[in-house]
N, C-alpha and C positions, 0 to 999 in steps of 0.2 A: 504494500500500500504506500503510495507516494505521501511524503510529508506535507503537512499543511504549510502554506506560505503566508506570512503576515508582513504587509508593507506598513511602515510607520514613519512618523516624522521625527524631528530632532528630540532626543530624550530629555534634553534640558528644558524644553518648552512645551512639548506636545502632551498635554494632559489627556486628550482623547485617545491618543495612541497608547498611553500607559495602561488604560483600563483593560482592554482585551489582552494585551501583552501579559499583564500580571495574572489574569485569569488562566492563561495557558501555562505560564512558567511556574506559578505556585502549585499547579496541579500536575506538574511533570508531564505535560502533553507535548510531544516533540513538534517542533515547527522550524521552518527556515525564515529568518528575519531579514528584511530588507529595509534599511534606513534611508529615507529620501529627504535631503535637506529642503526645508520649507522657506518660503518668502525670499528666495534668491532671484537674481536676474538671469540665471542660467536657464534657457529654454529646455535644455535636456532634462532638468529636474521635473518640470511640469509635464513633459512628455512621458517621463518614467511613471509618474503618478497616473496619467491617463492610460498607460499600458496595463495598469492593474484594474482601473475602473473609470468609466466615462464620467462619473460624478466629479472626478478631478480633486478628490480629497482623500486623506488618510485618516484612520486606518482602513485597510482593506484585507480581508482574509480570502485566500484562494484554496479550495479543497477540490483538486481535480478539475472537473467541469463546472464546479459551483463557485461563484464569487459572491461574497457578502461584504457590504460596506456599512459604515456607521457602528460606533462602539457598542451600543446596546444590542443591536441586531447581531453583531458578531458573538457577543456573550451568550445570547439566546441560542445561536447556532451551536456553539461549543457545548452548551448544556444539553442540547438534544443529541449531539454527536457522541458525547461522552457522558451518558447518564450516571455512570458509576462514580463520577467525580462530584456529583450532588452540588452543583453550583446553586441550585434552588433548594430550599428546604422541602422535606418530604410532606410535612403537615400542610394541609390545604390552606388554613388560615395564615400560617407563617409564610407560606409561599406567596399568597396574595399581598401580605404586608411587605415582603421583600421586593416584589415587583413594583409595588406602589412607590416605595422610597427610591428605587432605581429610576423610575420614570420621573419622579420629582427632581432628582439630580439632573437627569437628561434634559429636561425642559426648563428648569428654573435656575435660581441663584445667579442671575445675570450681573447684579451689582458686585457680588463677591468675585466673580470671574473677571469683570472688567477692571476692578480696582486692585485685585491681588492676583495678577497673572502668574502662571507657573513659570518659575525661573530658578533653577537649582543653584545657579552661580551667584544669585543676588545675595549680598551681605545681609545677615539676619538683623532686621531693624523694623520698627513699626512704621506705619504710614497713616495719614489722616484718612478716616473712612467716613463715608456718607451714612445717613440713618438707614438707608436701604441695605447697605453692605453689613452693617451691624445687625440688622434684623435677619439677614441671611445666615450670619454666623450663629446667632441664637437658635435659629431653626435647625441648622445642621446638628448642633449639640443636643437639641431636643430629640431629633430623630435618633441619634446615636444612643442617648440615654434610654429612650423608650425601648429600642431594640435590645439593648444589653439587659434592661430590667426584665423584659419578657422572656428572653431566650439565652441569657448569659449562663444559665446552669449547664448548658450543653457545650460550652467552650468559650474561648476568650474573644471571639469575633462577634459581629453584629447579630448573627443568627446561630451562634455557637461555633460551628466550623467555618473556615474561610469559604466565602461564596461570592456570588455575583454582586451583592450589595457592597461588600468590602472592596471589590475591584472598582466599582463605580465611584466610591467615595475616596479611594486612595489618593488622588491628586490633592484633595482638600487637606489631607494630613501634611503634605508638603507646603501648601499655602499657609496653613496655621503656623507652621514652624518658621517659614521664610519671613513672614510679616509680623512675627512676634505677637501673635494674637493671644490675648489673655483667655484662658479656657479653664473649665472646672477640673477638679481632680479626676472625675470619671472620664472626661474627654481625654485628659493627659494619659490615663492608663490605657485607653483604647489606641491612642496614637503610638504609645510605646509598643503595644502588641504588633501594630502594623509595621513600624520601623525595624522591629527585630526579625521580620521575615527575610530569609535569604533572597527571595525573589525581589522584594522591595529594595533591599540593599544593593542588589545587582543593577537594577534600573538606575538607582541613585548614583552609583559609581560610574556607570556608563555616561550618564548625563553630565556629571561633573568633568568627565574626561573630554567632552566635546569642546571644540574651540570656536565654532561658528557663532558669531554674535549677530542677533537680529535686533537692530536699533529700536524698532517700534515696541519691543518688549523690555527695553532697558530704561524706561522713563521714571519708574517709581523708586 
């Protein structure tokens, strides 16, 4: 069986690429990784992205004749392709909860994203945040606290074992750290759980090793 192929953007900046990458790596699912530099003036980079998907964006997963794009769609596909990895909880209610918080991350938190862009190279320091961004931060912590309260007896992640929800919220862990966000002890404990993961550490090391600087993401 041919290995999965995953096209991703710069690990230093690409939060959307981190999500399916982490879902694969943390579950020991073999895949071939292709990193395509984003926001460059090199037409070849754009053409390489288009060779994976005509949507013109990463991440993109290729499994033989099947192409899946968009982070959450890729994670859903991985969950179906490898049901034994249990990216979604077995319990119906827990699974509905997990899908809901993943969808909320997928479509929301725009102020937090805009004001605290992912940038692993950025020196750790706070930034002045809008009321909307502060509300986003409070909501993320509320989500994490509720998940851990309901399902924490089954393990240290949001729904006990590592799953889709943890992959979807992983870049927020970096954002909270990089922008020196004040968080509750419960949030800090979950962040520590995530940052201790070998796959999370591998992504971080790779991102820090990148040298490409994208000026539009170096403003804060």
